[in-house]
C-alpha positions in Angstrom: -6.5 42.6 -30.4 -10.2 42.8 -29.9 -12.2 45.1 -27.3 -13.2 41.6 -25.9 -9.9 40.2 -26.0 -8.7 43.6 -24.2 -11.7 43.2 -21.5 -10.0 39.5 -20.8 -6.6 40.5 -20.5 -7.8 43.3 -18.0 -9.9 41.1 -16.5 -7.2 38.5 -16.2 -4.3 40.6 -14.8 -7.1 41.9 -11.9 -7.9 38.7 -10.6 -3.9 37.4 -10.5 -3.2 40.7 -8.5 -6.8 39.4 -6.0 -5.2 35.8 -6.0 -1.3 37.7 -5.4 -2.5 39.9 -2.7 -4.5 37.1 -0.9 -1.1 34.3 -0.8 0.8 37.4 0.0 -1.1 37.9 3.0 -1.3 34.8 4.5 0.2 31.7 3.1 -1.1 28.1 2.5 -0.2 26.2 5.9 0.1 29.1 7.9 -2.1 28.8 10.4 0.0 25.3 11.5 3.4 27.5 12.0 3.0 27.1 15.8 6.8 27.9 17.5 9.0 30.4 19.3 11.4 30.3 16.5 11.1 30.4 12.6 12.2 26.8 12.4 9.4 25.3 14.9 6.8 27.3 12.9 8.4 25.7 9.8 8.6 22.1 10.8 5.2 22.5 12.6 3.8 23.0 10.1 5.5 20.2 7.7 4.6 17.8 9.7 0.7 18.5 10.0 1.0 19.0 6.1 2.0 15.3 5.9 -0.2 14.1 8.9 -3.3 15.5 6.8 -2.1 14.4 3.7 -0.5 11.2 4.1 -0.6 10.4 0.2 1.0 14.0 -0.7 4.3 12.0 -0.4 3.2 9.0 -2.0 2.0 10.6 -4.7 5.4 13.4 -5.0 7.6 10.2 -4.6 10.6 12.9 -3.4 12.8 9.8 -4.1 12.5 10.1 -7.9 14.0 13.7 -8.1 17.6 12.5 -7.4 19.7 13.7 -9.9 17.4 15.3 -12.2 16.1 18.8 -13.1 13.2 19.3 -11.1 10.7 22.7 -10.9 8.3 22.9 -8.5 5.4 25.4 -9.0 4.0 27.1 -6.0 6.2 26.5 -3.4 4.2 27.9 -0.5 5.8 27.3 2.9 8.6 25.5 1.4 7.6 22.3 3.1 8.0 20.1 0.0 10.7 21.9 -1.6 12.8 21.0 1.4 12.1 17.5 0.5 13.2 17.7 -3.1 16.2 19.6 -1.5 17.1 16.1 0.6 16.7 13.8 -2.3 19.9 15.2 -4.1 18.7 16.8 -7.5 20.8 17.8 -10.1 19.1 20.9 -10.2 16.1 22.2 -7.8 14.2 25.6 -9.0 11.2 26.6 -7.7 8.5 29.6 -8.5 5.5 31.3 -6.9 3.3 34.2 -7.5 4.1 35.8 -4.3 7.6 37.0 -2.6 6.2 35.7 0.8 6.7 32.4 -0.7 9.6 32.9 -1.8 11.6 34.1 1.1 10.1 31.6 3.5 10.9 28.9 1.0 14.4 30.1 1.2 14.4 30.4 4.7 13.6 27.1 5.0 15.9 25.5 3.0 19.1 28.1 4.7 17.6 26.4 8.0 18.2 22.8 6.5 21.8 23.8 4.7 20.0 23.8 1.1 19.8 26.0 -1.6 17.6 26.2 -4.4 16.7 28.8 -7.5 13.5 30.2 -6.2 11.6 33.0 -8.3 8.8 34.9 -8.0 6.9 34.6 -11.4 3.9 33.5 -13.2 2.6 30.0 -13.9 1.1 30.8 -17.5 4.6 32.1 -18.2 7.3 30.7 -17.1 10.4 31.9 -17.6 12.4 29.0 -18.7 13.5 27.9 -22.4 11.8 24.9 -23.5 12.4 20.9 -22.3 14.8 22.6 -19.1 13.3 20.3 -16.3 13.1 16.7 -16.2 10.2 16.6 -13.4 7.8 19.6 -13.2 5.7 18.9 -9.5 3.0 21.5 -8.5 0.8 20.9 -5.6 -2.7 22.7 -5.5 -1.5 25.5 -7.1 -2.5 26.1 -10.7 -6.0 26.1 -10.5 -6.0 29.3 -9.0 -4.5 31.0 -11.9 -7.2 32.9 -14.5 -5.8 30.3 -17.2 -5.2 27.4 -16.1 -4.5 25.5 -19.3 -2.0 27.9 -19.9 0.0 27.2 -17.0 -0.7 23.0 -18.2 0.7 24.6 -21.6 3.9 25.8 -20.1 4.4 22.7 -17.6 4.3 20.6 -20.8 6.9 23.8 -22.8 9.2 23.0 -19.7 9.6 19.6 -19.7 12.1 17.6 -21.6 10.8 14.6 -23.8 9.9 11.8 -22.1 9.8 14.0 -18.9 7.2 13.8 -16.1 4.5 15.8 -14.4 2.6 15.5 -11.2 0.2 17.7 -10.2 -2.5 18.2 -7.8 -5.7 20.3 -8.9 -8.9 20.4 -7.5 -11.8 18.1 -8.6 -15.3 19.4 -9.0 -17.6 16.8 -7.4 -16.1 17.0 -3.7 -17.4 17.0 -0.5 -15.9 20.4 0.3 -17.8 21.4 -2.9 -21.2 20.2 -1.4 -20.4 21.7 1.5 -19.6 25.0 0.6 -23.0 25.0 -2.0 -25.3 23.4 0.8 -23.9 26.5 3.0 -23.8 29.2 0.1 -26.4 28.3 -1.9 -29.4 26.4 -0.8 -29.2 27.8 2.9 -28.3 31.1 1.3 -31.5 31.3 -0.7 -29.7 31.7 -3.8 -30.0 27.8 -5.1 -29.6 29.0 -8.6 -25.5 29.6 -8.1 -23.4 27.1 -9.8 -21.0 25.2 -8.3 -18.4 26.6 -10.3 -19.4 30.2 -8.7 -19.2 29.0 -5.3 -15.7 27.4 -6.0 -14.8 30.8 -7.5 -16.2 32.9 -4.5 -16.0 30.6 -1.1 -12.5 28.5 -2.0 -9.5 30.1 -1.1 -8.4 33.0 -3.1 -10.9 34.5 -5.5 -11.7 32.9 -8.9 -10.4 29.3 -7.7 -11.7 26.9 -10.1 -12.2 23.2 -9.8 -12.5 20.3 -12.2 -14.0 17.3 -13.3 -11.8 14.2 -14.2 -12.8 14.6 -18.0 -11.9 17.6 -17.8 -8.2 17.1 -16.4 -7.7 14.8 -19.1 -8.7 17.6 -21.9 -6.1 19.6 -20.2 -3.5 17.4 -20.4 -4.3 16.0 -23.9 -0.5 17.3 -25.1 0.8 14.3 -22.7 0.8 10.7 -22.6 0.3 8.0 -20.3 -2.2 10.4 -18.3 -3.6 9.1 -14.8 -5.8 10.3 -12.2 -7.0 9.6 -9.1 -8.7 11.2 -6.0 -8.2 11.8 -2.3 -10.1 13.3 0.7 -8.7 16.3 1.7 -9.0 17.4 5.2 -11.6 19.8 4.1 -13.6 17.0 2.5 -13.0 15.4 6.5 -13.8 18.6 8.5 -9.6 17.8 9.8 -7.2 20.2 10.9 -7.6 24.2 10.0 -10.5 23.2 7.2 -13.3 26.0 6.9 -11.0 28.7 9.1 -12.3 31.3 7.0 -16.3 30.7 7.4 -16.6 29.6 10.9 -20.2 29.0 12.6 -22.3 27.4 14.9 -22.9 25.2 12.1 -19.4 24.3 11.1 -18.5 23.6 14.9 -21.8 21.4 15.1 -20.9 19.5 12.1 -17.1 18.8 13.3 -18.0 17.2 16.6 -20.5 15.0 14.3 -19.2 14.2 10.9 -19.0 10.6 10.4 -15.7 10.4 9.2 -15.3 6.5 9.1 -18.3 6.3 7.0 -16.7 8.9 4.5 -13.7 7.6 4.1 -15.1 4.3 3.4 -18.3 4.8 1.1 -16.9 8.4 0.0 -13.3 8.2 -0.9 -14.6 8.9 -4.9 -16.0 12.5 -3.7 -12.1 13.8 -2.7 -11.3 17.7 -3.8 -7.8 16.7 -4.2 -7.4 15.1 -8.1 -4.1 13.8 -8.5 -2.3 14.0 -12.3 0.6 12.1 -13.3 1.5 12.4 -16.9 4.2 12.0 -19.3 5.6 14.6 -22.0 5.7 12.3 -25.1 9.7 11.2 -25.6 9.1 12.1 -29.6 7.3 14.8 -30.8 6.1 12.8 -33.8 4.0 10.4 -31.7 1.8 13.7 -30.6 
């Protein structure tokens, strides 16, 4: 192994630990978990999640999991995992980089009388045999991994021929990206900062990435019938707790005057959420 390869390995390992530490400290959506009991907090988080992202369920189509072997990569607080469990899959497996996500998801399922095979593991090195699943789902997760293309290759590997992937990653040309660049590059006197650098430093965990549709298609080039569409996220619309880690008077003012109705009508294509549906080729000789 060359010194450059060794250096990259170390760098990726350190970044992955930073990502793990970030999400272990606060699971995605935890700000919405309000209530006296654990069940109340988890139920409130789920209701808020689906109210802010009404297109999520339409994309996931949880009912398709019935009688299939389903894998979710990045279970978070377990809201989507519970929805998969409710549809009676033949088997349900969930993985996450953090112990907190695994335990929260296990607790949520237990409160509703369900069980799942839950593992703390790395999306870039899934501990499953090739062709283990009919459907792999991941919502807003693999763009946090240092080697996102490796995670995509793993999704393909663990899918059976003809199996389906439903994955959301972040879109680079988004309103969220524009707002972050305006604040942390232009207004901070650092216009030389690229959008890639701003995403990596300011959007969620360290090293977070975002992709153009062309880049996403390239990552999923080993799949058939790749379909992409984007949606405006709560961040693009300055709704919910979007921007909570940034704060400041400027953000508060923007929330009050933000023309959400106009954004929804005119700028729909600049949504942060880039949703990808793809199918593993049914025959290997078709690749």
